[in-house]
C-alpha positions in Angstrom: 18.5 -98.4 -34.8 16.0 -96.4 -32.8 14.7 -99.5 -31.1 18.3 -100.5 -30.2 19.0 -97.2 -28.5 15.7 -97.3 -26.6 16.1 -100.9 -25.4 19.8 -101.1 -24.8 20.8 -97.6 -23.7 17.9 -95.3 -22.8 15.8 -97.8 -20.9 18.6 -99.2 -18.7 19.9 -95.7 -18.1 16.5 -94.5 -17.0 16.0 -97.5 -14.7 19.4 -97.0 -13.1 18.7 -93.3 -12.6 15.4 -94.1 -10.9 17.1 -96.6 -8.7 19.9 -94.2 -7.8 17.4 -91.5 -6.9 15.3 -93.9 -4.9 18.3 -95.1 -2.9 20.3 -91.9 -2.9 17.7 -89.6 -1.2 17.2 -91.8 1.9 20.9 -92.4 2.0 21.6 -88.7 2.2 19.1 -88.4 5.1 20.9 -91.1 6.9 24.2 -89.3 6.4 22.8 -86.1 7.8 21.6 -87.9 11.0 24.9 -89.7 11.2 27.1 -86.5 11.2 24.9 -84.6 13.6 25.0 -86.6 16.8 23.5 -85.4 20.0 25.5 -85.7 23.3 23.0 -88.3 24.5 23.4 -90.4 21.4 27.2 -90.4 21.8 26.6 -92.2 25.1 25.0 -95.1 23.1 27.5 -95.8 20.4 30.3 -98.3 20.0 32.8 -95.6 19.1 32.5 -94.2 22.7 33.1 -97.7 24.0 36.2 -98.0 21.8 37.3 -94.6 23.1 36.6 -95.6 26.7 38.6 -98.9 26.3 41.6 -96.9 25.0 41.4 -94.5 28.0 41.1 -97.5 30.3 44.3 -99.0 28.9 46.1 -95.6 29.2 44.9 -94.7 32.7 44.3 -98.0 34.4 47.1 -100.0 32.7 46.8 -102.3 29.6 46.8 -105.5 31.7 43.5 -104.2 33.2 41.8 -103.7 29.9 39.2 -106.3 30.7 39.0 -105.6 34.5 35.4 -104.7 35.2 36.3 -102.5 38.2 38.7 -100.5 36.1 36.0 -100.2 33.4 33.5 -98.9 36.0 36.1 -96.4 37.2 36.6 -95.0 33.7 32.9 -94.8 33.0 32.1 -93.0 36.3 35.0 -90.6 35.9 34.9 -89.8 32.2 31.6 -91.0 30.7 28.7 -90.7 33.2 25.6 -92.1 31.4 27.5 -94.3 29.0 25.7 -97.6 28.4 27.2 -100.5 30.2 28.7 -103.2 28.0 31.6 -105.3 29.3 34.7 -104.8 27.1 35.1 -107.6 24.6 37.2 -105.6 22.1 40.5 -106.9 21.0 43.6 -105.1 22.3 44.5 -104.1 18.8 41.1 -102.3 18.6 41.8 -100.4 21.8 45.3 -99.5 20.7 44.0 -98.1 17.4 41.7 -95.7 19.3 44.5 -94.2 21.4 45.1 -91.2 19.0 41.4 -90.3 19.3 41.6 -90.0 23.1 43.6 -86.8 22.5 40.5 -85.3 20.9 37.1 -84.3 22.4 34.7 -87.1 22.1 32.4 -85.4 19.5 35.2 -84.3 17.3 36.8 -87.8 17.4 33.4 -89.3 16.5 33.1 -87.0 13.5 36.6 -87.8 12.3 36.1 -91.5 12.8 32.8 -91.3 11.0 34.4 -89.6 8.0 37.0 -92.4 7.8 34.1 -94.9 7.9 32.2 -93.1 5.1 35.3 -92.9 2.9 36.0 -96.6 3.5 32.4 -97.5 2.6 32.5 -95.5 -0.6 36.0 -96.8 -1.4 34.9 -100.4 -0.9 31.9 -99.9 -3.1 33.8 -98.2 -5.9 36.4 -101.0 -6.0 34.0 -103.9 -5.8 30.6 -103.0 -7.1 30.1 -104.2 -10.7 28.9 -102.3 -13.7 29.5 -98.9 -15.1 29.6 -95.7 -13.0 25.8 -95.3 -12.8 25.1 -98.8 -11.7 28.1 -98.7 -9.3 26.7 -95.5 -7.7 23.2 -97.0 -7.4 24.6 -100.2 -5.8 26.6 -98.2 -3.3 23.7 -95.9 -2.5 21.5 -98.9 -1.9 24.0 -100.2 0.6 23.3 -97.3 3.0 19.6 -98.1 3.3 19.3 -101.4 5.3 19.1 -101.1 9.0 22.2 -103.3 9.8 24.3 -100.9 7.7 22.9 -97.6 9.2 23.2 -99.2 12.6 26.8 -100.0 12.1 27.6 -96.6 10.7 25.8 -94.7 13.4 27.4 -96.8 16.1 30.9 -96.2 14.6 31.6 -99.8 14.0 35.1 -100.6 12.6 33.6 -102.9 9.9 33.8 -100.4 7.0 37.5 -100.1 7.5 37.8 -103.9 7.2 35.6 -103.8 4.1 38.0 -101.4 2.5 40.9 -103.5 3.4 39.2 -106.5 1.8 38.5 -104.5 -1.4 42.1 -103.3 -1.6 43.3 -106.9 -1.0 41.1 -108.1 -3.9 42.6 -105.5 -6.2 46.1 -106.4 -5.3 45.4 -110.1 -5.7 44.0 -109.5 -9.1 47.3 -107.7 -10.0 49.4 -110.5 -8.5 50.6 -108.7 -5.4 49.8 -111.5 -2.9 52.1 -110.5 -0.1 50.8 -106.9 0.1 47.2 -108.2 -0.2 47.7 -110.7 2.6 49.3 -108.0 4.9 46.2 -105.8 4.5 44.1 -108.6 6.1 45.8 -107.8 9.4 42.6 -105.7 10.0 41.2 -109.0 11.2 43.0 -108.3 14.5 40.5 -105.4 15.1 37.4 -107.6 14.9 37.9 -111.1 13.7 34.6 -112.8 13.6 33.4 -111.6 10.1 36.7 -112.0 8.3 38.5 -114.9 9.9 37.9 -117.4 7.1 39.2 -115.1 4.3 42.9 -115.9 4.8 42.2 -119.6 5.0 40.1 -119.4 1.9 43.0 -117.8 0.1 45.3 -120.6 1.4 43.1 -123.4 0.1 42.8 -121.6 -3.2 46.5 -121.8 -3.7 47.4 -118.2 -2.7 49.9 -119.3 -0.1 52.0 -116.1 -0.2 48.9 -114.0 0.8 48.1 -116.4 3.7 51.6 -116.4 5.1 51.9 -112.6 4.7 48.7 -112.3 6.8 50.1 -114.8 9.4 53.3 -112.8 9.7 51.4 -109.5 10.0 49.3 -111.1 12.8 52.4 -112.4 14.5 53.9 -108.9 14.4 50.7 -107.4 16.0 50.8 -110.1 18.6 54.5 -109.3 19.4 53.5 -105.7 19.9 50.4 -106.3 22.0 51.5 -109.1 24.3 54.2 -107.1 26.2 51.6 -104.4 26.8 48.8 -106.6 28.2 51.0 -109.3 29.6 50.0 -112.9 30.2 47.5 -111.9 32.9 45.8 -109.5 30.4 45.8 -112.3 27.8 44.3 -114.7 30.2 41.6 -112.1 31.2 40.8 -111.5 27.6 40.3 -115.2 26.8 38.2 -115.6 29.9 36.0 -112.7 28.8 35.5 -114.3 25.4 34.5 -117.6 27.0 32.0 -115.8 29.2 30.6 -113.9 26.2 30.1 -117.1 24.3 28.5 -118.8 27.3 26.1 -115.8 28.0 25.2 -114.5 24.5 22.0 -112.7 25.7 24.1 -110.4 28.0 26.0 -109.3 24.9 23.0 -108.9 22.6 23.9 -111.8 20.4 20.5 -112.6 19.0 19.5 -116.2 18.0 17.7 -115.3 14.8 20.7 -114.5 12.6 23.4 -116.5 14.5 23.5 -120.1 13.2 25.3 -121.4 16.3 22.6 -120.0 18.6 20.1 -122.4 17.0 22.0 -125.1 18.9 22.3 -123.5 22.4 20.9 -126.6 24.0 23.4 -128.9 22.1 26.9 -127.4 22.6 28.5 -130.4 20.9 26.3 -130.1 17.9 26.9 -126.3 17.8 30.6 -126.9 17.3 30.0 -129.3 14.5 27.6 -126.9 12.8 30.2 -124.2 13.0 32.9 -126.5 11.6 30.5 -127.6 8.8 29.8 -124.0 7.7 33.6 -123.3 7.7 34.3 -126.5 5.8 31.7 -125.8 3.1 33.1 -122.2 2.7 36.7 -123.6 2.3 35.5 -126.2 -0.2 33.7 -123.5 -2.2 36.9 -121.4 -2.2 39.0 -124.4 -3.3 36.4 -125.3 -6.0 36.5 -121.8 -7.5 40.2 -121.1 -6.8 40.7 -119.6 -10.3 38.4 -116.7 -9.4 39.5 -114.7 -6.4 36.1 -112.9 -6.3 34.4 -116.2 -5.4 37.2 -117.2 -3.0 36.8 -114.0 -0.9 33.0 -114.1 -1.1 33.0 -117.7 0.2 35.3 -116.7 3.0 33.0 -113.8 4.0 29.7 -115.7 3.9 31.3 -118.7 5.6 32.7 -116.6 8.4 29.3 -115.0 9.1 27.7 -118.5 9.3 30.4 -120.1 11.4 30.9 -117.2 13.9 29.4 -117.7 17.3 29.3 -114.0 18.1 27.5 -111.7 15.6 25.5 -108.5 15.9 23.2 -107.0 13.3 25.9 -104.6 12.0 28.2 -107.5 11.2 25.8 -108.3 8.3 27.3 -105.3 6.5 29.9 -107.7 5.2 27.2 -109.3 3.0 27.6 -106.3 0.7 31.2 -106.8 -0.4 30.5 -110.5 -0.7 27.5 -109.8 -2.9 29.4 -107.3 -5.1 32.1 -109.8 -5.6 29.6 -112.5 -6.5 27.9 -110.2 -9.1 31.3 -109.4 -10.6 32.1 -113.1 -11.1 28.5 -114.3 -12.0 26.6 -111.4 -13.6 23.5 -113.4 -14.4 19.7 -113.0 -13.9 19.7 -115.7 -11.2 22.5 -114.0 -9.3 20.8 -110.6 -9.4 17.5 -112.1 -8.2 19.3 -113.9 -5.4 21.0 -110.8 -4.2 17.8 -108.8 -4.4 16.2 -111.4 -2.1 19.0 -111.0 0.4 18.7 -107.2 0.1 15.0 -107.4 0.7 15.4 -109.3 3.9 18.1 -106.9 5.0 15.7 -104.0 4.5 13.2 -105.8 6.8 15.8 -106.7 9.4 15.8 -104.4 12.4 15.6 -104.7 16.2 11.8 -105.0 16.0 11.6 -107.5 13.1 14.9 -109.3 13.3 13.4 -112.5 14.5 11.5 -112.9 11.3 13.9 -111.3 8.8 17.0 -112.5 10.6 16.0 -116.2 10.2 15.4 -115.7 6.5 18.7 -113.9 6.1 20.3 -116.9 7.8 18.6 -119.2 5.4 19.8 -117.0 2.4 23.4 -117.2 3.7 23.2 -121.0 3.9 21.7 -121.3 0.4 24.3 -118.8 -0.9 27.2 -120.8 0.5 25.9 -124.2 -0.7 25.2 -122.7 -4.2 28.8 -121.5 -4.3 30.0 -124.9 -3.3 27.9 -126.6 -6.0 28.3 -124.0 -8.8 30.3 -125.5 -11.6 33.7 -123.7 -12.0 32.9 -122.8 -15.7 29.5 -121.2 -14.9 30.7 -117.7 -14.2 31.7 -114.9 -16.6 35.1 -115.1 -18.3 37.7 -113.1 -16.6 41.3 -113.0 -15.5 42.2 -116.3 -13.8 45.8 -115.7 -12.8 48.4 -113.0 -12.4 50.8 -114.9 -14.7 48.4 -114.8 -17.6 47.8 -111.1 -17.0 51.5 -110.4 -17.1 51.8 -112.1 -20.4 49.1 -109.9 -21.9 50.9 -106.7 -20.8 51.1 -104.3 -23.7 48.1 -106.0 -25.5 45.8 -105.0 -22.7 46.6 -101.2 -22.9 46.2 -101.4 -26.7 42.8 -103.2 -26.4 41.7 -100.7 -23.8 42.4 -97.7 -25.9 40.9 -99.4 -28.9 37.7 -100.2 -26.9 37.4 -96.6 -25.8 37.4 -95.4 -29.4 34.9 -98.0 -30.7 32.6 -98.1 -27.6 32.9 -101.9 -27.5 33.4 -103.9 -24.3 36.8 -105.6 -24.6 38.0 -107.8 -21.8 41.0 -106.2 -20.1 43.0 -107.9 -17.3 43.2 -106.1 -14.0 40.7 -104.9 -11.4 40.3 -101.4 -12.9 38.0 -102.7 -15.6 34.3 -102.8 -14.5 31.9 -105.4 -15.7 29.9 -103.8 -18.6 26.3 -102.9 -17.8 25.3 -105.1 -20.8 26.5 -108.1 -18.9 23.6 -107.7 -16.3 20.0 -108.4 -17.1 18.1 -105.3 -18.2 
């Protein structure tokens, strides 16, 4: 009995506590720096560019949102010293920032950063597997890699999208496909890291979720198009074409962008992007019974297939990894995710050429492994909303019984966490 307590309870708890302390203290230091920005640093963050694009639409007219002369005028008038980066943001992103233009820049940044922090923590709480201690350790670890701290310090919108994906997962687990699909409208803010997720849901048989997303996107389009007009839409498409043709001007590095490996072969680049998307959709179809793997395949596939990525977009590997660990809590999965995490720790603007190419390889192996993984290889879990509905009252009885006996009893629904004993100790 004493050996059982030492091996199964005290030792795992001690290891998790050490991991939490190791990850938590640096994470707190990053949070301190994040919420104490200097005026000079605010002139070097994406939030200020979001803010400036909203002002440009309000003061220069929304059809001129991608007019470089109008952008120069806003920068010179309101943001002297702001780093120059031609506006490539979606009109939905600029519209979202309009309320912040009524606040001082620093106060708006702090409020926006608080939303991003809450979103990051919410995503981790909903998706990270294991009990509370393991969940806290995994979430704290997410704040350490440079791509994550970069995205948070820059005020990138990605954490809001991560929270929307997490909420969509919970709703899909509970059978609310239409509401889940509607939440994916956050793709309109920044599409490249999430664009395959609705299509992964479609090929997995969750048509209601896909069509709810399509309707929500159509509503956004109907609201935006009258504002920017056809001239504005044409200017936006031309800007996207220019950005894709001149990736170096937009800091799109070759090391972690698969399509940039084929800069000299444009035709091959298109085929490679289509191949990555096709493998992701095949993996989603193959594991259509488990929504965790469907969404994970969509996220990793989008990162591989996208022609326009920055380091901070790699934040999306965390929700994908958490979902994979939920579905396949094995030693090999944990080791694979640790390898990805190790390369993320080494990936920064100085060493991205080395670590970035290894991360790219990890993403490719990850996606191919998902495509080849037998559907019965993952942990047993809820496979459909209909089966969960039939279990109804039995689930609550099992949950209450499990809490009295201390045993792990499978419960349908996303509120149940994967027991720590399911992970290698």
